[in-house]
Every structure is written in structure tokens, then in C-alpha cells.
Backbone as JSON, one array per atom type, in Angstrom:
{
  "sequence": "XXXXXXXXXXXXXXXXXXXXXXXXXXXXXXXXXXXXXXXXXXXXXXXXXXXXXXXXXXXXXXXXXXXXXXXXXXXXXXXXXXXXXXXXXXXXXXXXXXXXXXXXXXXXXXXXXXXXXXXXXX",
  "N": [[0.81, -1.18, 0.0], [0.23, 2.33, 0.36], [1.86, 3.16, 2.51], [3.86, 1.21, 2.38], [5.14, 1.9, -0.03], [6.15, 4.41, 0.67], [7.97, 3.65, 2.67], [9.77, 2.14, 1.09], [10.8, 4.16, -0.59], [12.3, 5.56, 1.23], [14.15, 3.72, 1.83], [13.63, 1.89, 3.89], [12.97, -1.01, 5.71], [10.14, -2.84, 6.6], [8.49, -5.33, 8.11], [5.46, -6.5, 8.84], [4.4, -8.24, 11.76], [2.13, -8.73, 13.19], [-1.22, -8.15, 12.21], [-4.17, -6.3, 11.55], [-7.39, -5.43, 10.35], [-9.08, -4.11, 11.93], [-9.33, -1.28, 13.84], [-9.64, -1.16, 16.66], [-8.56, -3.58, 17.56], [-5.94, -3.32, 16.64], [-5.13, -1.08, 18.15], [-5.27, -2.21, 20.72], [-3.22, -4.11, 20.53], [-1.04, -2.39, 20.2], [-1.15, -0.99, 22.65], [-0.49, -3.08, 24.31], [2.15, -3.31, 23.87], [3.1, -4.54, 21.58], [3.85, -3.33, 19.24], [3.56, -0.78, 16.71], [1.37, 1.45, 14.84], [-0.3, 2.69, 11.85], [-2.83, 5.06, 11.55], [-5.87, 7.03, 11.19], [-6.02, 10.22, 12.87], [-8.29, 10.58, 14.58], [-8.93, 8.01, 15.21], [-7.29, 7.09, 17.18], [-7.94, 6.22, 20.12], [-7.51, 4.91, 22.58], [-6.75, 4.02, 25.93], [-3.52, 4.77, 27.1], [-2.3, 4.78, 24.63], [-0.68, 6.87, 22.43], [-1.13, 9.31, 19.91], [0.92, 10.35, 17.28], [1.5, 12.94, 15.11], [2.23, 12.55, 11.65], [4.13, 14.29, 9.46], [5.78, 14.29, 7.28], [6.64, 11.81, 5.06], [3.61, 12.99, 3.46], [0.63, 11.37, 4.33], [-2.25, 9.7, 3.1], [-5.61, 8.48, 2.61], [-7.83, 6.52, 0.6], [-11.27, 6.91, 0.27], [-14.46, 5.58, -0.21], [-17.74, 6.44, -1.28], [-20.75, 4.93, -1.15], [-23.96, 4.2, -2.43], [-27.28, 2.84, -2.59], [-28.71, 2.19, -5.62], [-31.72, 3.65, -6.68], [-32.97, 3.47, -4.21], [-34.73, 5.36, -1.85], [-33.25, 8.12, -0.14], [-32.42, 9.84, 2.91], [-32.82, 13.42, 3.37], [-30.37, 14.39, 4.39], [-28.46, 12.45, 3.6], [-28.73, 12.67, 0.83], [-27.79, 15.32, 0.5], [-25.13, 14.97, 1.34], [-24.17, 13.2, -0.66], [-24.47, 14.82, -2.97], [-22.7, 16.94, -2.33], [-20.25, 15.55, -2.05], [-19.91, 14.69, -4.67], [-19.67, 17.08, -5.98], [-17.34, 18.34, -5.11], [-13.85, 18.81, -5.78], [-11.51, 16.46, -5.23], [-8.37, 16.4, -3.86], [-7.25, 17.53, -6.2], [-8.34, 15.94, -8.16], [-10.79, 15.48, -10.78], [-14.23, 16.53, -10.38], [-16.71, 14.13, -9.47], [-18.87, 12.51, -11.73], [-22.09, 11.29, -12.01], [-22.93, 8.15, -13.48], [-25.5, 7.91, -14.4], [-26.27, 10.46, -14.72], [-27.79, 11.77, -12.84], [-28.84, 12.45, -9.46], [-29.3, 10.44, -6.46], [-32.65, 9.57, -5.42], [-34.25, 11.58, -3.04], [-35.6, 10.97, 0.1], [-38.8, 12.0, 0.99], [-41.94, 13.61, 1.75], [-44.71, 11.68, 0.52], [-45.41, 11.88, -3.01], [-47.97, 13.83, -4.61], [-51.01, 12.28, -5.73], [-50.46, 10.37, -8.61], [-48.12, 11.7, -9.32], [-44.6, 11.5, -9.88], [-41.61, 10.89, -7.9], [-39.25, 13.58, -7.65], [-36.08, 14.03, -9.23], [-32.79, 15.2, -8.76], [-30.9, 16.85, -11.15], [-27.6, 16.41, -12.48], [-25.31, 18.75, -13.48]],
  "CA": [[0.0, 0.0, 0.0], [0.86, 3.65, 0.34], [2.95, 3.18, 3.5], [4.94, 0.37, 1.85], [5.88, 2.7, -1.03], [6.9, 5.44, 1.4], [9.11, 2.97, 3.29], [10.72, 1.8, 0.03], [11.47, 5.39, -1.04], [13.25, 5.94, 2.28], [15.0, 2.54, 2.01], [13.32, 1.33, 5.21], [12.28, -2.3, 5.63], [9.19, -3.05, 7.69], [7.72, -6.56, 7.88], [4.5, -6.67, 9.93], [4.26, -9.55, 12.39], [0.71, -8.79, 13.52], [-1.96, -7.28, 11.29], [-5.62, -6.35, 11.71], [-8.15, -4.36, 9.71], [-9.88, -3.46, 12.97], [-8.54, -0.32, 14.62], [-9.65, -1.46, 18.09], [-7.6, -4.66, 17.79], [-4.61, -2.75, 16.44], [-4.84, -0.26, 19.32], [-5.02, -3.11, 21.86], [-1.88, -4.68, 20.35], [-0.08, -1.31, 20.47], [-1.18, -0.75, 24.09], [0.17, -4.23, 24.94], [3.58, -3.25, 23.6], [3.45, -5.41, 20.46], [4.32, -2.59, 18.06], [3.02, 0.54, 16.39], [0.46, 1.37, 13.7], [-0.73, 3.91, 11.15], [-4.28, 5.2, 11.51], [-6.3, 8.42, 11.28], [-5.9, 10.85, 14.19], [-9.47, 10.39, 15.42], [-9.06, 6.59, 15.57], [-6.42, 6.81, 18.32], [-8.79, 6.49, 21.28], [-7.29, 3.81, 23.52], [-5.9, 4.47, 27.03], [-2.13, 4.35, 27.03], [-1.78, 4.89, 23.26], [-0.59, 8.27, 22.02], [-1.01, 9.55, 18.48], [1.96, 11.31, 16.9], [1.26, 13.31, 13.72], [3.28, 12.36, 10.64], [4.02, 15.41, 8.53], [6.61, 14.05, 6.1], [5.84, 12.22, 3.91], [2.18, 13.13, 3.69], [-0.14, 10.14, 4.16], [-3.68, 9.89, 2.85], [-6.31, 7.23, 2.3], [-8.94, 6.63, -0.33], [-12.54, 6.56, 0.89], [-15.51, 5.5, -1.22], [-19.1, 6.68, -0.83], [-21.61, 4.04, -1.93], [-25.39, 4.23, -2.13], [-28.05, 1.83, -3.32], [-29.45, 2.84, -6.71], [-33.17, 3.54, -6.64], [-33.51, 3.49, -2.85], [-34.83, 6.73, -1.34], [-32.32, 8.48, 0.93], [-32.83, 10.99, 3.71], [-32.26, 14.66, 2.83], [-28.97, 14.52, 4.79], [-27.64, 11.59, 2.73], [-28.75, 13.3, -0.49], [-26.88, 16.48, 0.54], [-23.76, 14.44, 1.4], [-23.82, 12.68, -1.99], [-24.31, 15.97, -3.88], [-21.47, 17.66, -1.97], [-19.1, 14.69, -2.37], [-19.75, 14.65, -6.12], [-19.36, 18.43, -6.44], [-16.0, 18.74, -4.67], [-12.66, 18.24, -6.42], [-10.72, 15.86, -4.15], [-6.92, 16.32, -4.11], [-6.94, 17.85, -7.58], [-9.05, 15.07, -9.1], [-12.02, 16.12, -11.26], [-15.45, 16.19, -9.66], [-17.3, 12.88, -9.95], [-20.15, 12.65, -12.43], [-22.85, 10.05, -11.97], [-23.14, 7.51, -14.78], [-26.89, 8.11, -14.81], [-26.44, 11.91, -14.85], [-28.75, 12.27, -11.85], [-28.53, 12.08, -8.09], [-30.3, 9.54, -5.88], [-33.91, 10.14, -4.95], [-34.21, 11.96, -1.63], [-36.86, 10.63, 0.76], [-39.61, 13.13, 1.47], [-43.36, 13.27, 1.81], [-45.14, 11.04, -0.72], [-45.89, 12.83, -4.01], [-49.42, 13.85, -4.83], [-51.46, 11.16, -6.57], [-50.11, 10.44, -10.03], [-46.83, 12.37, -9.55], [-43.41, 10.71, -9.56], [-40.61, 11.65, -7.13], [-38.33, 14.4, -8.45], [-34.65, 13.74, -9.11], [-31.95, 16.37, -9.02], [-29.99, 16.6, -12.28], [-26.21, 16.82, -12.35], [-24.97, 19.55, -14.66]],
  "C": [[0.86, 1.25, 0.0], [2.04, 3.71, 1.31], [4.13, 2.35, 3.02], [5.8, 1.14, 0.84], [6.72, 3.77, -0.35], [8.12, 4.84, 2.08], [10.18, 2.65, 2.24], [11.5, 3.02, -0.43], [12.53, 5.83, -0.04], [14.24, 4.81, 2.59], [14.88, 1.97, 3.42], [12.56, 0.03, 5.0], [11.38, -2.47, 6.85], [8.35, -4.27, 7.34], [6.76, -6.74, 9.06], [4.46, -8.1, 10.44], [2.8, -9.78, 12.74], [0.0, -7.8, 12.61], [-3.44, -7.41, 11.59], [-6.24, -5.19, 10.96], [-8.99, -3.6, 10.73], [-8.99, -2.57, 13.82], [-8.51, -0.67, 16.1], [-8.68, -2.59, 18.43], [-6.17, -4.14, 17.66], [-4.21, -1.91, 17.65], [-4.55, -1.12, 20.55], [-3.63, -3.73, 21.75], [-0.81, -3.63, 20.65], [0.01, -1.06, 21.98], [-0.48, -1.87, 24.86], [1.66, -4.28, 24.67], [4.03, -4.1, 22.43], [3.93, -4.65, 19.23], [3.67, -1.23, 17.94], [2.1, 0.39, 15.19], [0.22, 2.73, 13.07], [-2.25, 3.94, 11.17], [-4.64, 6.68, 11.59], [-6.26, 8.92, 12.72], [-7.08, 10.52, 15.1], [-9.71, 8.92, 15.78], [-8.22, 6.22, 16.79], [-7.18, 7.19, 19.59], [-8.71, 5.36, 22.3], [-6.4, 4.32, 24.66], [-4.48, 3.93, 26.88], [-1.52, 4.38, 25.63], [-1.82, 6.36, 22.87], [-0.45, 8.34, 20.5], [0.05, 10.61, 18.22], [1.75, 11.66, 15.43], [2.48, 13.05, 12.83], [3.1, 13.47, 9.62], [4.81, 15.19, 7.24], [6.96, 12.57, 6.05], [4.37, 12.3, 4.29], [1.5, 11.79, 3.42], [-1.59, 10.5, 3.91], [-4.3, 8.53, 2.58], [-7.47, 7.52, 1.37], [-10.2, 6.14, 0.37], [-13.6, 6.58, -0.19], [-16.86, 5.75, -0.56], [-20.0, 5.84, -1.73], [-23.05, 4.19, -1.48], [-26.06, 3.14, -2.94], [-28.9, 2.55, -4.35], [-30.95, 2.59, -6.54], [-33.78, 3.56, -5.26], [-33.58, 4.93, -2.37], [-33.86, 6.95, -0.17], [-32.9, 9.65, 1.71], [-32.26, 12.25, 3.06], [-30.78, 14.83, 3.19], [-28.06, 13.68, 3.9], [-27.6, 12.18, 1.33], [-27.81, 14.49, -0.55], [-25.43, 16.02, 0.58], [-23.31, 13.95, 0.03], [-23.58, 13.83, -2.96], [-23.0, 16.7, -3.6], [-20.23, 16.84, -2.33], [-18.85, 14.65, -3.87], [-19.32, 16.01, -6.67], [-17.9, 18.8, -6.2], [-14.92, 18.08, -5.51], [-11.76, 17.75, -5.29], [-9.28, 15.75, -4.58], [-6.59, 16.53, -5.58], [-7.6, 16.96, -8.6], [-10.31, 15.79, -9.58], [-13.21, 15.68, -10.42], [-16.06, 14.94, -10.29], [-18.62, 13.17, -10.63], [-20.84, 11.3, -12.42], [-23.01, 9.48, -13.37], [-24.54, 7.78, -15.3], [-27.22, 9.58, -14.99], [-27.52, 12.46, -13.92], [-28.36, 11.76, -10.47], [-29.6, 11.15, -7.54], [-31.55, 10.28, -5.44], [-33.76, 10.43, -3.47], [-35.57, 11.66, -1.02], [-37.54, 11.89, 1.25], [-41.06, 12.69, 1.5], [-43.78, 12.64, 0.49], [-45.67, 12.07, -1.71], [-47.41, 12.76, -4.12], [-49.78, 12.73, -5.79], [-51.08, 11.39, -8.02], [-48.78, 11.11, -10.32], [-45.69, 11.47, -9.13], [-42.46, 11.54, -8.72], [-39.67, 12.4, -8.07], [-36.9, 13.94, -8.21], [-33.9, 15.02, -9.44], [-30.98, 16.03, -10.14], [-28.6, 17.09, -11.96], [-25.84, 17.54, -13.62], [-23.65, 19.22, -15.26]]
}
């Protein structure tokens, strides 16, 4: 991954002995003295474990936002999806939906005979 490449660039060898995708397990291993770990600042929430910011090299992670097509979402989820698609992330172009429209936002049922409105992506 990203950390492996950073280690290689600095000619540092690091072979993990213990590994977990669960932050709580990783924090417990660190607190027990079994090693150290990389994780977001707000994930370091275990007694006896201190977070130290890494400023060089810069670390980042990729996060995906997934929704279920055709399922109504709350107004808050609809706003999150619209904002995430509008923003340019780390210089990447804004995301455009394949369907050219945003998910349906849950609201009061439409009047008889009317279909739910969808917001178009420009």
C-alpha cells in the first residue's frame, strides 16, 4: 500500500508480524507493547496509546461513498452525496454520476399520479 511505497522510497524495511483491519484490535496490540500502527488521528482512542502526527511524507487514504441505486435516501444523505460529487478531491475532477442524476431523496409522498423528483447533475 501507500505506507509500503513510502518505506521503500526511504529505504526502510518493515515486515508486519501482527496485522488487523480493525482499529480497536490494532490499538489493543499497540497498548500491549506489540508494536506501532498507522491510523487516522481520530481513531487513536485507547488508554495508554498516544497519536503522533506524521508530517513528512504526507499520508492519505482513499474513501468510497456508496449508495443503493433507486432506494430513497434521507435529505442529509442526499446532501452528502451531492457535496461529495461536487467537490474536487486532491486535484481530481469532480465525480459525475453515470446516470447523470442524483439519488432520490426521501420526502413526503408525491401527490397522486406524480413521480418523485430527481436532481440533475450539470
